[in-house]
C-alpha positions as CSV (number, residue, x, y, z in Angstrom):
1,X,43.6,-2.3,54.1
2,X,40.6,-2.6,51.8
3,X,38.4,0.5,51.7
4,X,34.6,0.0,51.7
5,X,32.2,2.7,50.6
6,X,28.6,3.2,51.9
7,X,26.2,2.7,49.0
8,X,23.2,5.0,49.0
9,X,20.2,4.5,46.8
10,X,18.0,7.7,47.2
11,X,14.3,7.8,46.4
12,X,14.7,9.1,42.9
13,X,17.0,6.2,42.0
14,X,14.6,3.7,43.6
15,X,11.9,5.2,41.5
16,X,13.9,4.8,38.3
17,X,14.4,1.1,39.2
18,X,10.7,0.7,40.0
19,X,9.9,2.1,36.5
20,X,12.2,-0.5,34.9
21,X,10.6,-3.2,37.0
22,X,7.1,-2.2,36.1
23,X,7.9,-2.0,32.4
24,X,9.4,-5.4,32.2
25,X,6.7,-6.9,34.4
26,X,4.1,-6.3,31.7
27,X,5.8,-8.9,29.6
28,X,7.4,-11.2,32.2
29,X,7.0,-10.8,36.0
30,X,9.9,-13.3,36.5
31,X,12.2,-11.4,34.2
32,X,11.3,-8.2,36.0
33,X,12.3,-9.7,39.4
34,X,15.6,-11.1,37.9
35,X,16.6,-7.7,36.4
36,X,15.7,-5.8,39.5
37,X,17.7,-8.2,41.7
38,X,20.7,-8.1,39.4
39,X,20.8,-4.3,39.2
40,X,20.6,-4.0,43.0
41,X,23.4,-6.6,43.3
42,X,25.6,-4.6,40.9
43,X,24.8,-1.4,42.7
44,X,25.7,-2.9,46.1
45,X,28.9,-4.3,44.7
46,X,30.1,-0.7,44.2
47,X,31.0,-0.7,47.9
48,X,34.3,-2.3,46.7
49,X,36.4,-0.3,44.2
50,X,33.7,1.9,42.7
51,X,36.2,3.6,40.5
52,X,36.8,0.4,38.6
53,X,34.1,1.4,36.1
54,X,34.5,4.3,33.6
55,X,33.6,7.9,34.2
56,X,30.2,8.9,32.8
57,X,31.0,10.8,29.6
58,X,27.8,12.8,29.7
59,X,28.5,14.1,33.2
60,X,32.1,15.0,32.6
61,X,31.3,18.8,32.8
62,X,29.7,18.5,36.2
63,X,31.7,18.8,39.4
64,X,32.2,15.4,41.0
65,X,33.3,11.9,40.3
66,X,30.4,10.5,38.2
67,X,30.7,7.0,36.8
68,X,28.5,4.3,35.3
69,X,28.3,0.6,34.8
70,X,26.2,-1.3,32.3
71,X,24.4,-4.6,33.1
72,X,22.6,-6.0,30.1
73,X,20.8,-3.0,28.6
74,X,20.7,-1.0,31.8
75,X,23.1,1.7,33.0
76,X,23.7,2.5,36.6
77,X,24.9,6.0,37.0
78,X,26.5,6.9,40.3
79,X,28.7,9.4,42.1
80,X,31.7,8.5,44.2
81,X,32.6,10.7,47.1
82,X,35.2,10.2,49.9
83,X,33.3,7.4,51.8
84,X,30.1,7.0,49.8
85,X,28.7,5.9,46.5
86,X,25.4,7.5,45.6
87,X,23.3,5.8,42.9
88,X,22.0,8.6,40.8
89,X,19.8,6.7,38.3
90,X,19.0,3.3,36.7
91,X,18.2,3.7,33.1
92,X,17.8,1.7,29.9
93,X,20.7,2.3,27.5
94,X,18.3,3.1,24.6
95,X,17.2,6.3,26.4
96,X,18.5,9.5,24.9
97,X,22.0,9.8,26.5
98,X,21.7,13.6,26.3
99,X,19.1,13.3,29.1
100,X,21.9,12.1,31.4
101,X,23.4,15.7,31.3
102,X,20.3,16.9,33.1
103,X,20.7,14.5,36.0
104,X,21.2,16.0,39.5
């Protein structure tokens, strides 16, 4: 039997996605919509087999099953628990990766 996880996108993750959207929108509103839709689609896809993506290297010292997936130049960082996947942050891959260590 296939296991499905509940995907949660808390306010802080929604805010990080909104910031990406607003940044892209200044150059191309249509591209901003496309990127936002795709990132949400990828996040929601984590309801199936969320552990198929690699562990998040910069959160390896933290307790928990932290993972990430990259779509274009954007990283979705998330935590897998028994029945849930919590999106921690959406971020551009050019951001200082050391900042990931300060998450949560």
